[in-house]
N, C-alpha and C positions, 0 to 999 in steps of 0.2 A: 721813511719807508721802514717797515719792520724788518728785523734781521732775517726772519724766515723767508719773507718775500724776496729779499735781496739774494739769498742763497739759492732760491728756487727759480729765479728769473733766468730765461734762456741766455746763453752766451752768444749764440749766433742765430741769425734769421735767414731762412732760405725762401726764395720766391719762385714759383712755377705755376703753370695752369692747373696742376694737380699736386698732391702731396709727394709724389714720386716722379722721377723723370721717366715717365712711362713710355714715351715714344709713340703713343696712340694718337693719331691725327686723322681727321676725316672732315671734309667740307659738309657732310650730312648734317652736322650740328647747326651750322649757319643756315643751311637750307631749310631745316625744320622751323627755325625762328623766322626766316623770311616768309615762308608759307603761312605761318601763324599771323604775321603782320598783314598779309594780303587778305586772308580769310576774315580777320577781325575788322579790317577797313571795309570790306564788303558787307559784313553784318551790321556795322555802324551805319552805313549808307541806307540799308534796308529797314532800319528801325526808327520809330518816332518816340520811343521810350527814353526819356532823358537820363534816368538812372542807369539803364543798360548802356546808353551811349557814353556816359561818364566812365563806366567800368571798361568799355572798349578802349577808350583813350588811354587809360592807365595801363591796361594789359598790353596794348600795342606798343607803347613807349618802352615798356619793360622788355618785350620780345625783340624790338629793334636794337636795344642796347646789348642784349645777349648776342644777337647776330654780329654786331660790331665787335664784341669780345672774341667770339669764335674766329672771325676773320683776322683779328689782330694776332691771335695765337698762331694761326697758320702762317701769317706773314712773318712774324718775329721768330717763331720757334721751328717751324717745319722747313721753310724755304731757306736755302743756303746760297752763298756766292756763286757756286757753279750753276744754280738754276737761273741766275741773272744772265749768265752767258747763253744758256739754252733758250730763255724767254726774256729778251731785252725789254719788253714792255711790262714786266712783272710789277715794278713799283707803281707805275701809273695805273695798272689794273686794280691793285689793292687800294690805292688812293681813291679811285672812282667808286669802288665797292664800299669803302668806309664812308664816303660822302653820301652814297645812296642810302646807307643805313641811317645816317643822320637825317636825311630828307624824309625817309619813311617814319622816323621817330617823331618828327614835328608836323606831319601831315596825315589827315584822315582820307586823303584821296587814294583810292586803290591803285592808281597809276604809279604813285611814288613807291608803294610796296612792290608792285610788279617790276619796277626798275631795280629795286634791291634784289629781288629774286633772279632777275636776268644777270645781274652782276655776280651773284653767288654762283650761278651756273657757269659763268665765264671762269671764275676762280676754280671751280670743280673740274672743268675741262682741262685746265693746265695742271692741276694737282694730279689727275689720273694719268697724265702723260709722263710723269716723273718715274724714275726707276724705284725710288724710295716708297712711293705710294703702294707698291705691291706688297710691302712688308708692314705697312702701318695702317692703311685704310681698312675700315670695318665694313663698309657698304659700297663695294665697287659697282660701277654702272653695269647694266646687263647688255 
């Protein structure tokens, strides 16, 4: 390694869902991705164009992975131990939502994407019941 590269290499690495510890969380991100999975699966089923269908598969898998990411961020970064006391089924709910994202990722059946959307809605319902959501959520339900 060149001396200049060694001198300029970062000393510490930080990991977060964004570059700052912003504290901005909202299940809307996961919901948008889950809705995209559903719409893509429906368009896939309605088409007989193989090129279009191939693009649908690739995009839906990408969207499902993003839904999984956004769910993981909420689970790991937003929810705290006191939420487990308030919502004892929290871990199971997230486990089922993440499994639904995986199922939607590997299936072109709209029902799998609908199950993901339903799971995200369940997470959102719990999220909006927390006191912290009032200060962090961007798109509260009406």
